[in-house]
PALOKOL-797915 format. One line per 4 residues: number of its first residue (from 1); their letters; for each residue x, y, z of N, C-alpha, C. Coordinates in pm, 1 decimal, m for minus. Example, Ala and Ser with C-alpha at 12.3 -4.5 7.8 and 13.67 -1.06 7.14 Angstrom:
BEGIN
1	AS	1319.0:m569.0:780.0:1230.0:m450.0:780.0:1320.0:m330.0:780.0 ~ 1285.0:m225.0:708.0:1367.0:m106.0:714.0:1290.0:3.0:787.0
END
This chain:
BEGIN
1	MTYY	1677.1:844.6:m689.6:1618.0:718.3:m729.2:1577.9:726.5:m875.9 ~ 1615.1:627.4:m954.9:1583.7:625.8:m1097.3:1454.5:547.7:m1120.0 ~ 1344.1:617.6:m1115.9:1210.7:561.5:m1139.1:1173.1:452.3:m1040.1 ~ 1247.8:340.6:m1038.2:1213.7:235.1:m941.7:1336.2:149.2:m910.8
5	QRQA	1327.4:80.8:m796.6:1430.7:m12.8:m753.1:1362.0:m137.6:m700.3 ~ 1425.0:m253.6:m720.9:1370.3:m380.0:m671.5:1470.3:m449.8:m580.3 ~ 1419.1:m509.0:m474.0:1501.8:m590.0:m384.3:1438.6:m728.1:m374.4 ~ 1505.9:m829.2:m427.6:1455.5:m966.3:m422.2:1483.7:m1027.0:m284.8
9	NAFP	1404.8:m1129.1:m248.5:1423.3:m1200.7:m121.4:1435.4:m1103.6:m4.3 ~ 1339.3:m1013.7:3.8:1346.1:m905.1:101.1:1327.1:m952.6:244.9 ~ 1252.5:m1062.0:263.5:1220.4:m1110.0:397.8:1229.3:m1262.8:403.0 ~ 1240.7:m1319.3:522.5:1230.1:m1465.3:533.9:1094.0:m1513.0:483.0
13	SSYL	1090.6:m1628.0:418.0:963.9:m1677.5:362.3:860.4:m1700.9:470.8 ~ 906.0:m1735.9:591.3:811.5:m1757.9:701.6:735.4:m1628.8:734.3 ~ 803.3:m1513.6:723.0:735.1:m1385.8:748.7:627.3:m1360.7:644.2 ~ 656.4:m1387.8:518.3:557.4:m1367.4:412.8:432.4:m1451.4:437.8
17	NDLR	451.8:m1576.8:478.3:337.6:m1663.5:506.6:255.0:m1609.7:622.6 ~ 323.5:m1566.0:728.9:252.5:m1510.7:843.6:180.0:m1382.0:806.3 ~ 247.0:m1296.3:729.3:189.1:m1168.3:689.3:62.5:m1190.0:607.1 ~ 68.2:m1283.2:512.9:m49.4:m1313.7:431.8:m166.1:m1357.6:520.3
21	GEIL	m139.6:m1449.7:611.0:m245.6:m1499.9:698.3:m306.2:m1391.6:785.3 ~ m221.3:m1305.7:841.3:m269.8:m1198.6:929.4:m354.2:m1097.3:852.3 ~ m311.2:m1060.9:730.9:m386.6:m963.7:651.5:m523.7:m1019.3:615.5 ~ m527.0:m1143.4:564.6:m654.0:m1200.0:519.0:m749.7:m1224.8:634.9
25	ACSY	m696.4:m1246.1:755.2:m780.4:m1270.5:872.3:m818.2:m1143.0:946.3 ~ m760.4:m1029.8:905.9:m782.8:m903.5:977.6:m928.4:m859.2:964.8 ~ m985.4:m812.0:1073.5:m1127.0:m772.6:1073.5:m1153.5:m649.8:986.1 ~ m1049.7:m575.9:950.4:m1066.9:m458.0:864.6:m1064.4:m491.8:715.7
29	FAVN	m1019.6:m613.8:681.9:m1001.1:m652.2:542.1:m1137.0:m671.1:475.6 ~ m1163.2:m595.1:368.1:m1295.2:m594.5:304.2:m1280.3:m537.2:163.5 ~ m1393.8:m521.7:93.9:m1393.1:m452.6:m35.5:m1322.0:m319.3:m17.0 ~ m1236.5:m282.1:m111.6:m1144.8:m171.3:m89.4:m1215.2:m38.6:m63.7
33	NLNR	m1154.2:38.5:28.3:m1201.0:174.2:57.3:m1137.0:275.5:m36.4 ~ m1050.1:230.4:m126.6:m982.0:321.3:m218.7:m1077.7:366.1:m328.5 ~ m1032.0:455.4:m416.2:m1123.4:518.0:m512.1:m1158.0:425.1:m628.4 ~ m1232.2:479.1:m724.4:m1287.1:396.5:m832.1:m1181.8:344.1:m929.4
37	DFVG	m1056.9:390.3:m916.5:m950.0:334.4:m1000.2:m919.0:189.7:m962.2 ~ m958.0:150.4:m840.9:m925.2:17.7:m789.3:m1045.5:m74.1:m810.8 ~ m1041.8:m149.3:m920.4:m1157.6:m226.4:m966.6:m1147.3:m371.4:m919.2 ~ m1246.1:m414.7:m841.3:m1249.3:m553.3:m796.2:m1139.4:m588.6:m698.5
41	TKGF	m1097.2:m494.0:m615.4:m988.3:m517.2:m521.4:m1038.9:m517.1:m377.5 ~ m957.5:m573.3:m288.2:m988.3:m572.8:m145.6:m870.3:m516.5:m67.8 ~ m899.0:m470.8:55.9:m793.5:m422.3:142.7:m847.6:m334.7:253.2 ~ m758.2:m262.9:316.7:m791.0:m158.2:413.3:m670.8:m66.2:420.8
45	SVVF	m683.4:46.4:488.3:m576.3:145.6:487.5:m545.1:193.1:629.1 ~ m417.3:219.8:653.4:m371.6:274.3:781.0:m298.6:405.4:751.7 ~ m347.2:512.9:811.0:m287.1:645.6:795.8:m213.6:678.1:925.6 ~ m88.2:722.2:914.3:m15.4:753.2:1037.4:99.9:848.4:1010.0
49	QRSH	140.6:916.1:1116.9:258.9:1001.2:1112.9:379.1:925.1:1168.9 ~ 496.7:972.9:1135.1:620.8:911.2:1183.7:617.7:896.5:1335.8 ~ 562.8:994.9:1404.4:559.9:994.6:1550.9:476.0:881.4:1608.3 ~ 392.8:818.2:1525.3:302.2:715.3:1576.1:326.7:578.0:1512.7
53	VSQV	447.5:557.1:1460.3:480.5:425.4:1405.2:462.4:316.6:1511.0 ~ 502.2:346.2:1634.5:492.0:246.1:1741.0:347.1:207.0:1767.2 ~ 255.0:301.5:1750.3:113.4:269.4:1769.3:62.8:177.1:1658.1 ~ 110.3:200.6:1535.3:75.4:111.5:1424.9:125.8:m29.5:1454.3
57	EQQF	249.4:m38.3:1501.7:309.9:m169.2:1529.5:242.1:m239.4:1646.4 ~ 189.6:m161.0:1739.8:115.9:m219.5:1852.1:m17.8:m276.0:1803.8 ~ m84.9:m201.5:1718.4:m215.5:m243.3:1666.5:m201.4:m355.1:1563.2 ~ m95.3:m345.6:1479.8:m72.8:m442.4:1371.5:71.7:m493.4:1380.0
61	PFFK	102.9:m578.9:1478.7:242.6:m621.1:1496.1:300.8:m691.4:1373.0 ~ 214.5:m750.5:1290.2:263.4:m819.1:1170.5:316.6:m723.1:1064.8 ~ 290.2:m593.6:1075.9:346.5:m496.1:982.4:487.7:m452.2:1021.1 ~ 531.5:m480.4:1144.4:656.1:m421.5:1194.6:778.9:m452.9:1108.2
65	PYLD	806.2:m579.8:1070.5:925.6:m603.4:988.4:923.5:m525.7:856.4 ~ 804.9:m517.1:795.8:792.4:m439.9:671.7:823.6:m292.9:697.4 ~ 764.3:m235.9:801.8:786.2:m94.1:830.5:932.0:m66.1:862.7 ~ 995.3:m156.8:937.2:1137.4:m138.2:972.0:1223.6:m126.9:846.0
69	KALD	1189.9:m204.8:745.2:1272.2:m207.6:623.7:1229.2:m104.7:520.1 ~ 1098.0:m77.9:511.0:1045.9:m1.0:397.8:1038.3:149.8:421.3 ~ 1017.3:191.6:546.6:995.4:335.2:568.8:1123.1:415.2:545.9 ~ 1110.0:520.9:466.9:1222.6:608.3:435.5:1241.0:710.3:548.5
73	PGCN	1364.7:729.9:597.5:1385.8:823.5:708.6:1351.8:968.1:674.3 ~ 1344.2:1002.2:545.8:1312.0:1138.5:506.4:1163.0:1167.4:499.1 ~ 1080.6:1069.2:530.3:935.5:1086.5:520.5:872.2:1090.1:659.3 ~ 760.3:1162.4:670.0:698.3:1180.8:801.7:549.0:1149.3:806.3
77	AFYL	490.2:1109.5:693.6:348.1:1072.1:691.6:331.3:957.9:591.5 ~ 239.5:866.0:624.2:233.0:740.9:549.1:88.8:695.8:528.7 ~ 66.6:632.5:414.5:m62.8:571.3:383.2:m33.0:427.4:343.8 ~ m65.3:335.3:433.1:m28.6:194.2:419.1:m153.3:112.9:386.5
81	NPLL	m147.0:30.2:283.0:m263.5:m52.6:252.6:m227.4:m186.6:188.3 ~ m276.8:m296.4:247.4:m273.3:m424.1:177.6:m365.6:m415.3:55.8 ~ m327.3:m480.0:m53.3:m403.8:m472.3:m177.9:m415.4:m611.8:m238.5 ~ m538.4:m662.5:m249.8:m563.5:m795.2:m305.5:m636.2:m782.7:m438.7
85	LKQG	m579.5:m845.6:m541.9:m644.8:m856.0:m672.4:m668.6:m1002.6:m703.3 ~ m782.7:m1031.3:m764.8:m814.9:m1165.8:m812.5:m840.6:m1158.5:m962.5 ~ m880.4:m1270.5:m1020.5:m906.6:m1273.9:m1164.6:m1008.8:m1166.3:m1201.7 ~ m973.1:m1081.8:m1299.4:m1059.8:m973.1:m1342.2:m1034.7:m841.0:m1272.0
89	SRVD	m961.2:m842.0:m1160.3:m928.5:m717.2:m1090.2:m825.3:m637.5:m1169.8 ~ m829.7:m505.9:m1150.9:m729.5:m419.4:m1213.9:m722.6:m288.7:m1134.6 ~ m620.6:m209.9:m1163.5:m610.0:m74.3:m1109.2:m582.2:18.5:m1225.7 ~ m669.8:115.9:m1245.5:m657.4:209.2:m1357.2:m549.1:314.0:m1330.4
93	PHID	m498.4:380.5:m1437.3:m388.6:476.2:m1419.9:m423.1:589.1:m1322.3 ~ m329.7:618.4:m1233.9:m348.9:724.4:m1134.6:m212.6:762.3:m1076.8 ~ m208.9:876.2:m1009.3:m93.6:916.2:m928.1:m140.4:915.6:m783.1 ~ m64.0:850.7:m695.4:m106.0:841.2:m556.1:m108.8:978.1:m488.8
97	RSLR	m222.8:1006.3:m425.6:m236.1:1122.7:m337.7:m342.0:1090.6:m231.9 ~ m331.6:972.5:m173.6:m438.7:926.5:m85.2:m457.9:1015.3:37.1 ~ m355.9:1090.8:77.1:m371.4:1179.2:192.5:m444.9:1308.6:158.0 ~ m484.5:1325.9:31.6:m558.2:1447.4:m5.9:m694.3:1456.2:61.7
101	SYCK	m746.5:1345.8:107.9:m874.8:1352.6:179.7:m858.8:1427.0:312.4 ~ m734.1:1443.3:357.8:m707.7:1517.3:481.1:m647.5:1654.2:454.5 ~ m569.5:1665.4:346.0:m501.3:1791.4:312.8:m509.5:1811.7:161.2 ~ m592.6:1903.9:117.4:m624.8:1918.1:m25.2:m506.3:1961.4:m109.7
105	TIDP	m409.4:2031.3:m50.3:m299.6:2089.8:m128.3:m178.5:1997.2:m137.4 ~ m192.6:1876.0:m91.2:m77.0:1787.5:m77.2:m20.5:1745.4:m213.2 ~ 112.2:1736.9:m221.0:180.0:1685.8:m339.9:180.3:1532.6:m336.2 ~ 214.4:1467.8:m448.3:227.6:1322.1:m446.0:333.0:1279.3:m344.0
109	PMLV	330.8:1153.2:m303.9:431.9:1105.5:m209.4:571.9:1113.0:m268.0 ~ 670.1:1114.1:m180.6:808.9:1113.5:m225.2:841.0:979.7:m292.5 ~ 787.9:872.3:m234.7:807.4:740.3:m293.4:694.7:648.4:m249.4 ~ 680.4:538.7:m321.7:583.7:434.7:m288.4:659.9:303.1:m277.1
113	SVLY	633.5:229.1:m169.0:696.3:98.9:m147.7:592.1:m10.5:m162.2 ~ 626.6:m117.7:m232.4:535.6:m230.1:m254.2:608.4:m360.3:m223.0 ~ 551.2:m439.6:m132.2:601.4:m574.5:m107.4:502.9:m673.9:m168.4 ~ 551.4:m756.2:m258.9:466.6:m859.8:m317.4:467.8:m981.1:m224.3
117	IQVP	351.7:m1012.5:m168.9:339.0:m1117.8:m68.1:301.5:m1250.6:m131.6 ~ 204.6:m1247.9:m221.2:157.3:m1369.6:m287.5:123.4:m1337.2:m432.4 ~ 163.6:m1425.9:m522.3:137.5:m1409.5:m665.1:103.7:m1547.2:m721.8 ~ m2.2:m1560.9:m803.7:m30.0:m1691.7:m865.5:91.4:m1741.6:m944.1
121	ADLR	119.3:m1870.6:m932.4:238.3:m1927.5:m996.8:235.4:m1910.4:m1147.8 ~ 115.6:m1916.0:m1206.1:102.2:m1904.8:m1352.0:43.7:m1769.3:m1391.3 ~ 81.2:m1664.8:m1317.5:20.2:m1533.8:m1338.0:31.4:m1485.4:m1482.5 ~ m81.0:m1444.3:m1537.2:m85.3:m1367.0:m1661.4:m160.3:m1238.5:m1630.6
125	GGEL	m106.7:m1125.4:m1678.0:m160.6:m997.0:m1635.6:m105.9:m961.5:m1497.8 ~ m162.2:m857.7:m1437.9:m120.0:m817.4:m1304.4:8.9:m739.2:m1298.3 ~ 63.1:m699.8:m1414.5:188.2:m621.2:m1413.9:160.3:m478.1:m1365.0 ~ 257.0:m423.4:m1295.4:253.7:m282.6:m1256.4:318.3:m200.9:m1368.4
129	VLRD	242.1:m107.2:m1425.4:292.3:m23.4:m1535.0:318.1:116.8:m1480.9 ~ 441.2:166.3:m1499.9:482.1:298.8:m1452.7:501.6:392.3:m1571.4 ~ 449.3:513.7:m1557.6:466.3:614.3:m1662.7:510.9:747.1:m1602.8 ~ 605.3:809.8:m1672.4:646.3:946.0:m1640.1:584.4:1034.9:m1747.1
133	RKQQ	476.5:1103.3:m1711.2:389.9:1170.8:m1808.2:340.8:1066.3:m1908.8 ~ 372.7:1077.8:m2035.8:320.8:980.8:m2133.1:418.4:868.4:m2164.2 ~ 539.0:877.0:m2110.2:642.0:777.3:m2140.7:636.8:662.1:m2041.5 ~ 623.2:540.1:m2092.4:628.8:423.7:m2004.6:772.5:401.6:m1960.3
137	VGCI	792.1:391.8:m1827.3:928.1:376.4:m1773.8:944.9:245.0:m1698.1 ~ 837.7:164.3:m1692.0:849.2:34.8:m1626.1:725.5:m49.2:m1648.7 ~ 744.3:m179.8:m1663.7:634.2:m276.4:m1666.2:683.9:m395.6:m1584.3 ~ 638.0:m403.3:m1460.4:698.4:m491.6:m1361.5:605.2:m608.1:m1331.1
141	APKP	649.8:m727.8:m1363.5:575.0:m848.3:m1327.8:601.9:m878.6:m1180.6 ~ 497.2:m888.2:m1099.0:519.6:m908.7:m955.8:579.7:m1045.4:m926.5 ~ 674.0:m1048.8:m833.6:733.1:m1174.3:m787.8:729.2:m1175.6:m635.5 ~ 687.2:m1287.6:m577.5:677.0:m1293.2:m431.1:808.6:m1258.3:m362.6
145	NTLL	795.3:m1189.9:m249.5:908.9:m1150.8:m165.2:1000.8:m1050.7:m232.5 ~ 947.3:m974.6:m327.5:1020.6:m862.0:m387.5:968.4:m732.1:m326.9 ~ 1059.5:m648.6:m280.7:1025.4:m516.7:m229.4:1060.5:m414.5:m337.2 ~ 959.9:m345.1:m385.6:974.4:m247.0:m493.0:957.0:m107.3:m436.8
149	RFQG	1040.2:m15.2:m481.6:1024.4:126.7:m448.0:1020.0:205.1:m578.5 ~ 919.0:292.5:m592.6:915.6:376.1:m713.1:881.5:520.1:m678.9 ~ 919.2:610.0:m768.9:895.0:753.2:m749.9:746.3:780.0:m731.4 ~ 714.4:860.0:m630.6:574.7:882.5:m597.6:497.0:965.7:m696.7
153	DLTH	566.5:1037.1:m787.5:495.7:1122.5:m882.9:469.6:1052.5:m1016.1 ~ 495.8:921.6:m1023.6:471.0:848.5:m1147.5:324.7:805.3:m1157.5 ~ 269.1:817.7:m1277.2:138.3:757.4:m1303.5:158.6:606.6:m1310.3 ~ 68.5:532.4:m1244.8:84.6:387.5:m1245.6:m50.0:317.3:m1250.5
157	SINP	m46.1:192.8:m1295.0:m166.4:112.5:m1309.2:m127.0:m33.9:m1293.7 ~ m227.2:m119.5:m1273.6:m204.1:m263.6:m1270.0:m292.3:m327.7:m1375.1 ~ m229.0:m401.7:m1466.4:m304.3:m467.9:m1572.6:m400.6:m570.6:m1513.5 ~ m513.1:m595.9:m1583.0:m609.9:m693.7:m1532.2:m545.0:m830.2:m1508.8
161	VQVP	m578.5:m890.8:m1395.6:m532.2:m1026.2:m1365.7:m616.4:m1124.5:m1446.8 ~ m550.5:m1212.2:m1520.9:m620.7:m1297.5:m1616.8:m635.1:m1442.6:m1572.1 ~ m585.9:m1477.6:m1452.9:m590.9:m1616.4:m1406.7:m651.7:m1622.7:m1266.9 ~ m703.4:m1739.4:m1226.7:m749.9:m1754.7:m1088.3:m633.5:m1741.3:m990.8
165	GERL	m667.0:m1715.8:m867.2:m563.9:m1700.8:m764.8:m562.4:m1559.9:m709.1 ~ m471.9:m1536.8:m614.8:m466.7:m1408.9:m545.2:m330.5:m1341.3:m565.6 ~ m337.2:m1212.5:m596.2:m217.6:m1128.1:m607.1:m224.7:m1031.8:m490.3 ~ m145.0:m1056.6:m387.7:m152.2:m978.7:m264.2:m23.0:m900.7:m245.5
169	SLVC	m36.6:m770.7:m221.6:79.5:m685.2:m196.0:50.6:m594.3:m77.3 ~ 156.3:m536.3:m25.0:145.5:m438.3:82.7:210.7:m310.5:32.9 ~ 131.0:m203.9:25.8:171.1:m79.4:m39.3:181.6:31.3:65.5 ~ 284.4:114.0:55.3:295.5:229.0:145.4:334.9:354.0:67.5
173	EQYS	243.4:451.1:64.3:274.5:583.9:10.8:348.1:660.3:120.9 ~ 464.0:717.4:85.3:548.8:782.8:184.4:566.8:930.8:147.7 ~ 524.1:1016.8:239.1:518.6:1160.8:214.0:619.8:1235.7:300.0 ~ 671.7:1344.6:244.1:754.7:1437.7:319.4:681.3:1571.8:324.7
177	LDDT	612.7:1597.5:435.4:522.8:1712.6:446.3:583.8:1822.3:532.3 ~ 542.8:1947.0:505.0:584.5:2055.6:593.4:491.7:2058.3:715.9 ~ 524.8:2143.0:811.2:451.7:2142.8:938.8:303.8:2175.4:920.6 ~ 273.1:2266.0:828.5:133.7:2304.1:805.4:53.6:2187.7:750.1
181	ELRD	110.1:2118.4:652.7:41.4:2002.2:594.6:25.8:1890.8:697.5 ~ 130.4:1870.8:775.4:130.4:1760.6:871.5:22.0:1777.7:978.2 ~ m11.9:1901.5:1009.1:m116.5:1925.6:1109.5:m251.9:1870.0:1066.2 ~ m273.4:1856.9:935.0:m401.4:1807.6:884.6:m409.3:1654.9:879.3
185	IPDF	m297.9:1587.3:899.6:m292.3:1441.9:885.7:m315.0:1376.9:1021.8 ~ m401.0:1276.0:1029.3:m420.8:1208.1:1158.5:m290.1:1148.5:1210.5 ~ m275.5:1148.4:1343.0:m160.9:1079.6:1403.0:m165.0:931.7:1366.5 ~ m286.1:873.7:1372.1:m305.5:731.3:1344.3:m454.9:705.8:1327.2
189	TVES	m492.5:647.3:1214.5:m631.1:606.9:1195.1:m636.6:493.0:1094.4 ~ m747.4:419.2:1096.9:m769.5:308.3:1004.9:m890.3:340.1:918.1 ~ m877.3:318.1:787.2:m988.8:334.0:693.1:m1028.2:195.7:641.9 ~ m1155.4:161.7:657.0:m1201.3:29.2:616.7:m1349.8:32.1:587.6
193	RAPK	m1392.2:m49.8:491.3:m1534.2:m66.5:463.0:m1594.8:m186.5:535.8 ~ m1515.2:m250.4:619.6:m1568.3:m360.5:699.1:m1669.1:m305.6:799.3 ~ m1769.9:m386.1:838.7:m1861.0:m342.6:945.0:m1780.2:m299.1:1066.0 ~ m1818.9:m189.1:1125.6:m1735.0:m129.4:1229.3:m1733.8:m215.0:1355.7
197	SKKL	m1616.1:m263.9:1386.2:m1596.7:m338.9:1509.2:m1576.6:m240.9:1625.2 ~ m1582.1:m294.8:1743.8:m1554.3:m213.3:1862.3:m1414.4:m154.1:1853.4 ~ m1318.9:m234.8:1802.3:m1180.0:m190.5:1793.1:m1167.3:m68.9:1701.3 ~ m1235.6:m72.2:1584.1:m1228.4:40.0:1491.3:m1294.1:163.3:1550.3
201	REIE	m1405.7:145.4:1619.5:m1471.2:260.5:1683.6:m1379.5:323.7:1788.3 ~ m1304.1:239.4:1859.1:m1210.6:292.1:1958.6:m1099.4:372.5:1892.8 ~ m1048.3:321.2:1779.6:m941.2:393.5:1707.2:m991.8:528.6:1659.8 ~ m1113.1:529.5:1598.4:m1167.6:654.6:1545.8:m1199.9:754.0:1656.0
205	GR	m1223.9:704.0:1776.0:m1259.8:793.4:1886.3:m1141.9:854.5:1956.8 ~ m1021.3:808.9:1921.8:m902.7:864.3:1988.2:m874.7:1007.0:1945.0
END
């Protein structure tokens, strides 16, 4: 893969509308549980192994078409998160390693997949900037219904959104782990800052 690839019109528009509604209505959707690089953003995260994709789809059936298309067959552990930015939101430069909270020695993901679900029509700012060390290798203006894949070891950031409206994407870090690393990763869990519902307590208790 050469830094990144884009696929336009990745899904039927009806799916995008349904996906947006389901994410925004989800009881886990709240101020982001991600680190301080994610400024003024909302979302939640789903951690799972390849062996438990069906459990993710049972819990979140609206993710299934995305997972069917986006998951790479060479990967066995995943960190999936809807990401909402509004005016003034940004994401500072970082390399994804969200599974490090479970396995400290983990390398960056093999790849990251991003589906742009909703973008303000008059968007200014909000571009995804990709860097390979100090060299900028991409500056991608988000377009609805575009599925983007980029190398997981790239430093990336999102420029501040400068207009009202919502920039909503669905992001999946995709890892190829050895057996030792995989033992440290939950089969399936949800990370959220929303007040704990009965459903979330049940998931965490499994």
